[in-house]
C-alpha positions, 0 to 999 in steps of 0.5 A: 520858081514862083512863090509857091501858091498852094491854092489847089488846097482851097477847093473844099469838095464835099462828096455826097454819099449816093448809096442807100442805107441798109434800111432801104436795101432791106425794104427792097429785098422784102419787096423782091421776096413778095414779087415772085413774077419773073418780069421786068419789075423783078429785073429792076429790083435786082439791079437796084439792090445790086447798086445800093449794096455796092459800097459795102459788099461788092460780092452781093452786087455781083450776085444780084447783077448776074441774076438780073442779067440772066432774067433780062436775057430770058425776057428780052429786056435790053435796058435791064441787061445793060444795067446788069453788065454795068453793075458787074463792072462796078464790082471790079472797080476797086480791084481791077480797073481794066476789067471794070472798063471792059464791062463798062465798054460792053454795057456802053455798046449795048446801050448805044445799040438800043439808044438807051440814053440813061444807060449811055451816060451812066457808062460814060461816067463810070468809064471817065472815072476809071480812066481818070484814076488810071491817069489816062486823062485823054480818054477820060476827057473824051468820055465827059465830052460825049456825055456833055453833048448828050445832055446839051441835046436833051436840054438838061442844063443841070446835068450839062453843068455837072459834066462840064464841071467834071471835065474842067477839074480834069483839065485843071489837074493836068494844066489845060487851064484855057480849056478849064476856064472855058468850061467853068465859064459855061458852068457859071452861065448855066448856074446863073440862069438856074439861080443856083447861087451856091454853084455860082460861088463855087465856080467863081472860086475855082476860076479864081484858083486857076487865075492865081496859078497864072499869076493873074492876081487882080482877076483871081482876087475879083473872083474870090471876093465875088464868091465870098459875097454870095456865100456870106448871103447864104450864111455858108461858114465853110466858105469863110475858111476858103476865103481866108486861104485864098486872100492869104495866098494873094498876099503871099504871091505879093511877098506881103508875109505879115498879111498872108500869115495873119489870114492863114493863122485865122484859117488854122484857128477855124479848122481847129475849132471845127475839128476838120482835119482836111482844113487843118492840113491846108492851113498848117501847110500855108502857115509853114510855107509862109515861114519858109519864105522868111527863112523861119525854122518853124516851117518844117514843124508846120509841114510835119503837122500838116502831113499828120493832119492830112494822113495821106488822104489828099495826094496833092497835099503830100506832093506840096509838102514834099516840095516845101520840105525840099525847099526847107533843106535847100535853104540850108544847103542840105542838097542831099536831103532836098533832092530826096524830097524833090525826087519823091515829089516828082515821082508822085506828081508824074503818077497823078499827071500833075504837070504844074507840080512836075514843072515846079520840081524840075526847076527846084532840082535845077536849082540844087544842081546849080548850087552844086555848080553842076551847070549842064545838069542844072541847065537840062532840068531848068529847060525842061521846067521852062517847056512845061511852064510855057505850055501851061502858060504859067507866067509867074513860073516862067519869070522865076525859071528865066531868072534861074536860066540867066544865073546858070548861063552867067556862071558858064560865061554864056553872057548872050543867053544870060542877058536874053533870059534876064531881059525876058525875066524883067519883062515877065516881072513887069507884066505881073507886078506892074504898078497898075496891077498892084493898085488894082489888087489893093483896090479890090481887097479894100473896096468894101472898107472904102465903101463903108467909110464913104457911107459913113462920110455921106451919112455925116454930111446928110445929118449936117444937111438936115440941120441946115434944112431945119434952120432954114425951115424955122426961118421960113416959118417965122416969115410965113407966120407974119405974112399969114397974120397979115393975110388973115386980117385982110381976109376978115375985112373981105369976109365982113364986106362979103357978108353984107352983100350976101344979106342984101342979095338974100332979101332980093332972092326971097322976094323972087322965091315968094313969087315962084311959090305962088305960081307953083300952087296953081300948078299943083291944083292942075296936077291934082286933077291929073292924079284923079284921072290916073287913079281910075286907070290904076283900078282898071289895071288891078282887075287885069292883074287879078286875072293874071294871078289866077293864070299863074296859080294854074301854071304853078299846079302844072309845074308841080305836077312836072316836078313830081314826074322829074323827082320820080325819074331821079329816084328811079335813076338812084335805083339804077345807080345803086344797082351798078354799085357793088352790093353789100354782100359782094363787097363783104365777100371781096373786100373782107373787113371794110366800110363804105361811107357814101353820101351823095350831095343830091339824090344821085351822085357823081362819086362812085366806088367799084371792086372786082376780083380777077383770079388772085387780083383784087381791084378796088377804086373810088372815083369823083366824076365831073359835077354832081347830081344827074350829070355826075351820075351819068359820068359815074355809070359810064365809068363803071361800064368802062371798068367792067369792060377793061378789067372784067372782059379784057383782064387788065390788072395793072393799075396804071394801065387800067387808068390809061385804058379808062382815059382812052374810053372816056375821050372816045365816048365824049369825043374830046379833042382839047378844043377851046370852049369844049367841056372838060368832063372826066373823073378823078380817082384812086385805084388799087390792085392787090395781089392776094397771094403775095400781099403786093399792092399796086396804086395809080391815081388821077389827082386823088391820093392813096392813104395807108395807116400801117400796123405800126400806126404810121400814115403813108400818103401817096399822091396821084398824077396831076391829071384827070381821067379825060383829055389833058393838055399834056397826056402822060401815062399814069404812074404805077406805084408798088407797095408791100403790104403787111397784115393789119395795114389799113387802106383808105380811098377817098374823094375830095368832098369830105375834106373840102366841106365847109363848117366848124367854128370859123366856117372853113374847110375840113382840110386834108391834114385833119382827115389824115389825122382822123384816119390815124386815130381810128385805124385800130378800131373795127371798120364799122365803128370807123365809118360811124366816127367819120360820119359823125365828124363830117356832120358835126363839122358841117353843122347846119351848113349845106353839103357842098359836094358828094362824099365817098370814103372806102376803108379796108384792113389787110 
């Protein structure tokens, strides 16, 4: 049999805890108490709580899931019913997997009928895990393959990679190495496309493990080193441990025990320093196995230490340690004790479907019978082992089994079969450990060191080259200095001669210039006469200009009169806009303790605020329309009219639906079609709906967020959707956020004019963070005082600068 490669111990898989903390469960249960309405929201709340409490209390999971299912039936809410059935199945997962599968299959059928994709994939995942736990790997594989097809069709690369990874782990566990390698290579490609370096490294490492199983050590080492290089870039210390174990096992496979032991011992020290029991069990098992190969009695001690560190958590570790212990006693010809360990190992391996381990133990048992000269039994076990090794394409295992078969046949005088198996043994040995492979492995292991030495040599050569260049440069400087001096003298002689010639030419030029000046004097006399004529023409033009000035004065008076008419119209528009906004008495009656800071940039505003009450629902909004001044005012009045129609007449009280309907009205009114050059008029807004009986708040936002300071003086800022109440490139329904309110909570709705205002010492924007900090600092003060503080802070920041936009902030206390 091959030198036991323990690479299955290498994959350090950290399983994230997907369940919420108790605080989140408490929060959901509080919301459930306030939300008395029997609607789909309540169904989803019940299902969510059922899911989150599953880890700690499956009985509560069942109770909430059953309630959700009953309400979903009453409402005809099919998706909620699927989830409730699936969650009931989860309650049986630990105690009765067959019962759990029954519920998962029922939920899956219902999800497929209504084409509920998320429900289908969740059920398939639950079924795949159950089948895997029960050892029904073929059904588990079928579930994961269906899930992969769904995510590939949706173009969801992340989930496709996750499911391919899960499928590959099953294939690896049962020895379907070709399928596992194909799947992992797809995962590798997706991870590289998405730039997920950590996932790339993990996948490379897993592929290295599988290649090592198949005795393809050059390819295994190549994958390990590529993975380690990436993890070093990411500063992932945990991967250093994995790398030490991986490289140690390569040396172990090559019978280089000193180097193998060195790597395993380093890994042991790291595990002890980190107090990581899983790592420690892994390292101790490998150290022990290395001692076993050198017939060192310390091997059994390390196996026992590894078993204690593992504490039965990893069944594969248990199988390997049983095999190693059997090998220890086989070395010492204690066949009874060896068989006891091998029997335990093969039983557990068959239960878990670990075909590779089954193959190895069958060969070991064959060795025990061969040592006891029970050749027919030995032949039977060894041939069974060979069949599995051939099926799994385990070349290293086939090599050792062929050698063992050759010995058995030789002992029974069947020299023909003995020779045939020995010949095959030699072929396999040569193919695995040929000279080129050994060179390639050694080259891969030391490539980094060679590159370092090469860089050092190149650096030394570069230094020598620099010195040589400097010496040549100095010689060149001396030579060029001599040449330069000679040239300088020559140039000086040329300069003296040239100066003489220039002086002579200058005298000739001066004579010529004197003659030209005399000619120009005559021209100036003629020009003076022309200027006198132009002066008379200018005087005539001045009279004409004075006449035009008188006309401009008359036009100015006319424009002034028109301006006064326009101003009167805008003032009247202001009165109209004020009339549309909620009056102080109406706001006080509906909003309770509140304030409104409303500062238009111009006479009329593109901002508006609005509130109304429909039965127990209080609806409040603050909006920022496109532009300011008259254009913005027209949009604001349009928005108020539509809100009165949607809420007041139609009775829509769901926040997101109000924005959806308002957007339709704006698009229809402005005939928007998203055409090139079309004006994209609309409005940004934050809208809330408060159920005054249950203290439940709904919020929907178009660009503008909701700010809330709790009674405990904690700020919550909830972002709106990244789209306006108008036509958008991508039209999505607005998101409806639901929040449970407590007495004393302060709510703030604001447009962007406040935090976008320029001012302060450096003439910069006030910014949202400074505004949020201001909300927190004033939240406990009376609302009227809060308004005064916000007003003064704004004016102080603006200083003598211009107000750049309309400003609106509405604050109210629950």
